[in-house]
C-alpha positions as CSV (number, residue, x, y, z in Angstrom):
1,X,129.0,129.1,72.9
2,X,132.1,128.6,75.3
3,X,131.5,127.1,78.3
4,X,134.0,125.2,81.1
5,X,132.7,121.7,80.6
6,X,132.4,119.5,84.3
7,X,135.4,116.9,82.3
8,X,137.9,120.2,82.8
9,X,137.3,120.5,86.4
10,X,139.6,119.4,89.4
11,X,136.3,118.9,92.2
12,X,138.1,116.3,94.7
13,X,137.7,117.1,97.8
14,X,135.5,120.0,96.4
15,X,131.7,121.0,97.4
16,X,130.4,120.8,94.3
17,X,126.6,122.8,94.0
18,X,124.9,120.6,91.0
19,X,121.9,121.8,89.9
20,X,119.8,119.0,88.4
21,X,115.8,118.5,87.5
22,X,114.3,116.4,89.2
23,X,110.6,117.8,88.6
24,X,109.7,114.3,88.9
25,X,105.8,113.4,88.6
26,X,104.5,111.8,91.9
27,X,101.4,109.7,92.4
28,X,99.4,109.7,96.0
29,X,97.7,107.0,98.0
30,X,94.2,109.1,99.0
31,X,93.0,106.5,100.9
32,X,96.0,106.3,103.0
33,X,96.2,110.5,103.4
34,X,99.4,110.4,102.2
35,X,101.3,113.6,102.0
36,X,104.4,112.4,100.2
37,X,103.8,111.2,96.8
38,X,105.7,107.5,95.3
39,X,107.7,108.2,91.9
40,X,105.1,107.8,88.9
41,X,108.6,108.5,86.4
42,X,112.2,107.6,86.5
43,X,113.0,109.3,83.5
44,X,114.9,112.3,84.9
45,X,116.0,111.0,88.4
46,X,118.1,108.3,85.8
47,X,119.0,111.7,83.4
48,X,120.9,113.1,86.4
49,X,122.9,109.6,87.2
50,X,126.3,110.1,84.7
51,X,127.3,113.5,86.1
52,X,126.6,112.2,89.4
53,X,128.8,109.1,89.0
54,X,131.1,111.3,87.8
55,X,131.0,113.6,90.5
56,X,131.2,110.7,92.8
57,X,134.1,108.7,91.2
58,X,136.5,111.8,91.2
59,X,135.9,112.6,94.5
60,X,133.6,115.5,94.9
61,X,131.7,116.1,97.7
62,X,128.7,116.5,95.6
63,X,125.1,119.1,96.9
64,X,122.0,118.7,94.6
65,X,119.6,121.3,93.7
66,X,116.2,121.2,92.7
67,X,112.9,122.3,92.5
68,X,109.6,120.1,92.5
69,X,106.0,121.4,91.6
70,X,104.9,124.9,92.0
71,X,105.1,124.9,95.9
72,X,104.6,128.9,95.6
73,X,107.3,129.8,98.0
74,X,106.7,128.5,101.3
75,X,106.9,124.5,102.5
76,X,104.5,121.5,101.6
77,X,105.1,118.2,102.2
78,X,103.5,116.9,98.9
79,X,106.2,118.4,97.3
80,X,109.0,117.4,99.0
81,X,112.1,116.0,97.5
82,X,112.5,113.5,99.8
83,X,111.0,110.5,98.1
84,X,113.5,111.6,95.2
85,X,116.8,111.3,98.0
86,X,115.6,107.3,98.0
87,X,115.4,107.3,94.3
88,X,118.8,108.5,93.8
89,X,120.3,106.1,96.9
90,X,118.4,102.9,94.7
91,X,120.1,104.1,91.3
92,X,123.5,104.9,92.3
93,X,124.0,102.0,94.5
94,X,125.2,104.3,98.0
95,X,123.4,105.9,100.7
96,X,122.1,110.0,99.1
97,X,121.7,112.2,102.3
98,X,118.8,114.4,102.5
99,X,118.7,117.9,104.1
100,X,115.3,119.2,105.3
101,X,116.0,122.4,103.6
102,X,117.6,124.1,100.9
103,X,120.0,127.1,103.1
104,X,120.5,127.8,106.2
105,X,121.8,126.1,109.4
106,X,120.4,122.8,108.6
107,X,122.1,122.9,105.1
108,X,125.0,123.9,106.1
109,X,125.7,121.2,109.0
110,X,124.6,118.6,105.9
111,X,127.3,119.8,104.0
112,X,129.7,120.0,106.6
113,X,129.1,116.2,107.7
114,X,130.7,115.2,103.7
115,X,133.1,113.6,102.8
116,X,134.8,112.8,99.4
117,X,132.3,110.6,97.0
118,X,129.0,111.6,99.8
119,X,126.3,112.9,97.6
120,X,123.5,115.3,99.5
121,X,120.0,116.0,97.9
122,X,119.5,119.1,99.2
123,X,115.0,120.3,99.8
124,X,112.8,121.7,97.1
125,X,114.4,125.2,96.3
126,X,111.2,126.7,95.1
127,X,110.2,126.2,99.0
128,X,111.5,129.8,99.2
129,X,110.4,132.4,97.4
130,X,113.9,133.7,96.9
131,X,114.1,131.3,94.3
132,X,111.8,132.1,91.3
133,X,112.2,135.9,91.9
134,X,116.5,135.3,91.3
135,X,116.8,137.3,94.8
136,X,120.4,138.1,95.1
137,X,120.1,137.6,99.0
138,X,119.1,133.9,98.3
139,X,121.7,133.2,95.5
140,X,124.1,133.8,98.1
141,X,123.0,131.5,100.6
142,X,122.6,128.6,97.9
143,X,126.3,129.9,96.9
144,X,127.7,129.6,100.4
145,X,127.1,126.2,100.4
146,X,129.9,125.2,97.9
147,X,133.0,125.8,95.9
148,X,131.9,125.3,92.2
149,X,128.9,125.3,90.4
150,X,127.7,122.6,88.1
151,X,124.4,123.8,85.8
152,X,123.0,120.3,84.5
153,X,119.4,121.2,84.2
154,X,118.7,122.0,80.9
155,X,115.3,121.7,81.3
156,X,115.1,124.8,83.8
157,X,117.2,126.7,81.8
158,X,115.1,129.0,80.3
159,X,113.8,130.2,83.9
160,X,116.5,133.0,85.4
161,X,116.6,131.3,88.7
162,X,118.6,131.9,91.6
163,X,119.3,128.1,91.2
164,X,119.6,128.4,87.2
165,X,121.2,131.8,86.8
166,X,122.0,133.8,90.2
167,X,124.4,131.5,91.7
168,X,126.4,131.3,88.5
169,X,127.8,134.4,88.5
170,X,128.6,134.3,92.2
171,X,131.0,130.6,91.8
172,X,133.2,129.0,89.1
173,X,131.1,127.4,87.2
174,X,130.8,124.1,84.5
175,X,128.0,122.7,82.1
176,X,126.6,118.6,83.5
177,X,127.1,116.1,81.0
178,X,122.9,116.4,80.7
179,X,123.3,119.9,79.9
180,X,126.8,119.2,77.6
181,X,124.1,116.6,75.7
182,X,121.2,118.8,75.0
183,X,123.1,121.3,73.8
184,X,125.4,119.1,71.5
185,X,122.2,117.2,70.0
186,X,119.7,120.5,69.6
187,X,122.9,122.9,68.1
188,X,123.0,120.1,65.6
189,X,119.7,121.4,64.0
190,X,120.5,124.6,63.8
191,X,124.2,124.8,62.7
192,X,124.6,123.6,59.4
193,X,122.5,120.4,59.6
194,X,122.2,117.3,56.9
195,X,119.7,118.0,54.2
196,X,116.9,117.0,53.5
197,X,115.9,118.6,57.5
198,X,112.4,117.6,58.3
199,X,110.4,118.9,61.1
200,X,107.9,116.2,62.5
201,X,105.9,118.4,64.9
202,X,102.5,118.2,66.4
203,X,100.7,119.1,69.7
204,X,97.9,121.3,70.4
205,X,98.3,125.1,69.1
206,X,99.7,126.9,66.7
207,X,99.9,130.2,69.2
208,X,102.5,128.2,71.5
209,X,105.0,126.9,69.2
210,X,104.5,130.0,66.4
211,X,108.3,131.5,67.6
212,X,109.5,128.0,66.4
213,X,107.6,127.6,63.6
214,X,108.9,131.0,62.3
215,X,112.3,130.2,63.5
216,X,112.6,126.8,61.9
217,X,111.0,127.5,58.6
218,X,114.5,129.4,57.9
219,X,116.0,126.7,58.5
220,X,114.3,123.0,57.3
221,X,113.5,122.0,53.7
222,X,110.0,120.5,54.9
223,X,107.6,120.1,58.0
224,X,104.8,117.5,58.1
225,X,102.3,118.6,60.9
226,X,99.8,116.6,62.9
227,X,97.8,117.4,65.8
228,X,95.7,120.4,66.7
229,X,98.3,122.7,64.9
230,X,97.0,120.5,61.2
231,X,94.1,121.2,62.6
232,X,94.2,125.0,62.8
233,X,96.3,125.2,59.5
234,X,93.6,123.1,57.7
235,X,90.9,126.5,58.8
236,X,93.0,128.7,58.1
237,X,92.7,127.2,54.5
238,X,89.3,127.3,54.9
239,X,88.5,123.4,55.6
240,X,85.5,122.2,58.0
241,X,87.8,120.4,61.2
242,X,84.6,120.0,62.7
243,X,84.7,120.4,66.6
244,X,88.0,119.7,66.3
245,X,90.7,121.1,68.8
246,X,92.5,123.9,67.5
247,X,93.5,128.2,67.7
248,X,90.1,130.3,67.9
249,X,92.5,133.2,66.2
250,X,93.9,132.0,62.7
251,X,96.0,134.8,62.2
252,X,99.3,133.4,63.4
253,X,98.5,130.4,61.2
254,X,97.9,132.5,58.3
255,X,101.1,133.9,59.3
256,X,103.6,130.4,60.0
257,X,101.5,129.7,56.0
258,X,102.4,132.8,54.5
259,X,106.7,132.4,55.6
260,X,106.5,128.7,55.0
261,X,105.0,129.4,51.3
262,X,107.6,133.0,50.8
263,X,110.4,130.6,51.6
264,X,109.5,128.1,49.4
265,X,109.6,125.2,52.9
266,X,107.1,122.2,51.7
267,X,104.5,121.4,53.6
268,X,102.5,118.2,54.8
269,X,99.2,118.8,55.6
270,X,96.7,115.6,56.9
271,X,94.4,114.6,53.5
272,X,93.0,111.9,55.9
273,X,92.2,111.6,59.6
274,X,90.8,109.8,62.4
275,X,87.7,110.9,63.7
276,X,85.3,110.3,66.2
277,X,82.2,112.0,67.8
278,X,84.3,112.7,71.1
279,X,87.5,112.3,72.5
280,X,86.3,109.5,74.4
281,X,83.9,107.3,71.9
282,X,87.6,105.0,70.5
283,X,84.7,102.3,69.3
284,X,83.5,104.9,66.9
285,X,86.9,106.2,65.4
286,X,86.8,106.0,61.7
287,X,88.8,107.3,59.0
288,X,87.8,110.2,56.6
289,X,89.1,112.6,53.8
290,X,89.8,115.9,55.6
291,X,86.7,117.7,53.7
292,X,84.2,115.1,55.0
293,X,85.0,115.7,58.7
294,X,81.9,117.0,59.4
295,X,80.6,117.4,63.2
296,X,83.6,115.2,64.2
297,X,86.7,115.8,66.2
298,X,89.9,115.3,64.0
299,X,91.8,113.0,66.7
300,X,95.0,111.6,64.8
301,X,96.6,112.1,60.8
302,X,95.0,109.4,58.6
303,X,96.4,106.5,56.9
304,X,97.3,107.9,53.5
305,X,99.0,110.8,55.8
306,X,101.1,108.9,57.9
307,X,102.7,106.9,54.7
308,X,102.9,109.9,52.9
309,X,104.5,111.8,56.2
310,X,107.0,108.6,56.1
311,X,107.7,108.9,52.9
312,X,109.0,112.1,53.6
313,X,111.1,111.3,56.7
314,X,112.9,108.4,55.2
315,X,114.5,110.3,52.7
316,X,115.8,112.9,55.8
317,X,119.4,113.3,56.7
318,X,118.1,115.7,60.0
319,X,115.0,115.1,61.8
320,X,113.1,117.2,64.5
321,X,110.4,114.9,66.5
322,X,108.3,117.8,68.0
323,X,105.3,117.3,68.9
324,X,102.6,113.4,68.6
325,X,99.9,113.4,65.3
326,X,97.1,113.0,67.7
327,X,95.8,112.0,71.1
328,X,98.4,109.3,71.2
329,X,97.6,108.8,74.9
330,X,94.8,106.5,73.4
331,X,95.0,103.3,71.5
332,X,92.6,104.6,68.5
333,X,94.3,107.4,67.9
334,X,98.3,106.8,68.0
335,X,98.7,104.8,64.6
336,X,99.9,108.2,63.1
337,X,102.7,108.7,65.4
338,X,103.8,105.1,65.3
339,X,103.7,105.3,61.5
340,X,106.2,108.5,61.7
341,X,107.8,107.6,64.8
342,X,108.7,104.1,62.9
343,X,109.5,106.2,59.9
344,X,112.1,108.3,61.6
345,X,113.9,105.4,63.3
346,X,114.7,104.0,60.4
347,X,115.9,106.9,58.6
348,X,117.9,107.0,61.9
349,X,119.5,103.8,61.4
350,X,119.9,104.9,58.1
351,X,122.5,107.5,59.1
352,X,119.9,110.8,59.9
353,X,120.4,112.8,62.8
354,X,116.8,112.8,65.0
355,X,116.3,114.3,67.6
356,X,113.0,114.4,70.0
357,X,112.2,117.5,71.9
358,X,111.4,117.0,74.8
359,X,107.8,117.6,76.3
360,X,105.0,115.3,74.7
361,X,106.9,114.0,72.2
362,X,109.3,112.5,74.5
363,X,106.6,110.9,76.5
364,X,105.2,109.3,72.8
365,X,108.0,108.3,72.1
366,X,108.9,106.4,74.9
367,X,105.4,105.0,75.2
368,X,105.2,104.3,71.8
369,X,108.7,102.5,71.5
370,X,110.9,104.1,69.5
371,X,113.0,106.9,71.7
372,X,115.6,104.3,71.5
373,X,116.4,104.4,68.5
374,X,116.4,108.1,68.4
375,X,120.1,109.7,68.4
376,X,119.0,112.1,70.8
377,X,116.0,112.5,73.4
378,X,115.5,116.0,74.8
379,X,114.7,116.2,78.7
380,X,113.4,120.2,77.9
381,X,110.2,121.3,77.3
382,X,109.5,124.8,77.4
383,X,113.9,125.3,77.1
384,X,113.5,123.1,73.6
385,X,111.2,125.2,72.4
386,X,113.3,128.5,73.3
387,X,116.2,127.1,72.2
388,X,114.7,126.2,68.7
389,X,113.5,129.3,68.5
390,X,116.5,131.0,68.7
391,X,116.3,133.0,72.4
392,X,119.0,133.2,74.9
393,X,118.3,130.8,78.0
394,X,119.4,132.4,81.0
395,X,121.0,129.4,83.2
396,X,123.2,128.9,79.6
397,X,124.0,132.9,79.1
398,X,125.2,132.3,82.9
399,X,127.5,129.5,81.6
400,X,129.1,131.0,78.8
401,X,132.7,132.4,78.9
């Protein structure tokens, strides 16, 4: 990948359109009939700060673009970015202006009022139907506001939308600091990774990650698999997994098993599991061998499995963690994820490269306290999966020279 870096651009006095991912979770006070929410998690806001600070320090007139939620191409007060403007102002320590539209007279007037070093956040680009359609006319309206386009939103790079792909063809462009960090970290997993290379992967369903599993089976030396994915693979091997979450169609799992065997990749599946009669029956959780699940639910890998996974992880030189081992949100079902996370942290401290693949994996890593001990925690969800599958990301391809 060859693209211009933000650091190579002269931005002083220029209007710089920056696409960020400010699709933050919001909480609402329904008792007060609250129409605008409060930010529940600032991780995505904080991820934008290095690029926005760099632009401010170098005298740019910064105009931030983002989406929030799925407003279906029309304004929705509950999905306004106004609370995010306040959060950016607090985090940057400066007033951050807000424009009540992302194009047209309102946006143009707000941009015209900027001085060097100022920061402006435009309203949710998905309030316009042309955004998700990647409408050329809407992309031109956005491009009219800037002299340079900077894409810093890796998490949206798998979508060919007007503010992520269309606009990049209309202005000189560059990759922001977060975009560069994401591509650098993920490229380490696909370009001559250190050996052994271990993939620790969980999540709900095989079908959601089949492309990534097939691609990684060409790259890794070992898989340690938990969550619903492990249940499906066990079922494909003839193990009774009771009422556990698993794919109904076992053919994709059989295909993955065959590919892993053909490539002589070590496959670690659970030998024991934490089970309970139901998701909410934490007080009845107990450990059984995987061939004794009966009619209960597997909700985490068992302690013997967790230790076996930790043993495989601790000798690795490259590790990707792409999904929890169980229902980590509940204390009774998070031990497996905690053990493998701590093992990844120890391997990283010993010199391994570790990448957390975004989405649920990142949420689990932050909740359980090992995110700060990883080499890199990706902000991407679907974009990370598609990158690891080897797919071309439209938002990245549009930046390439």
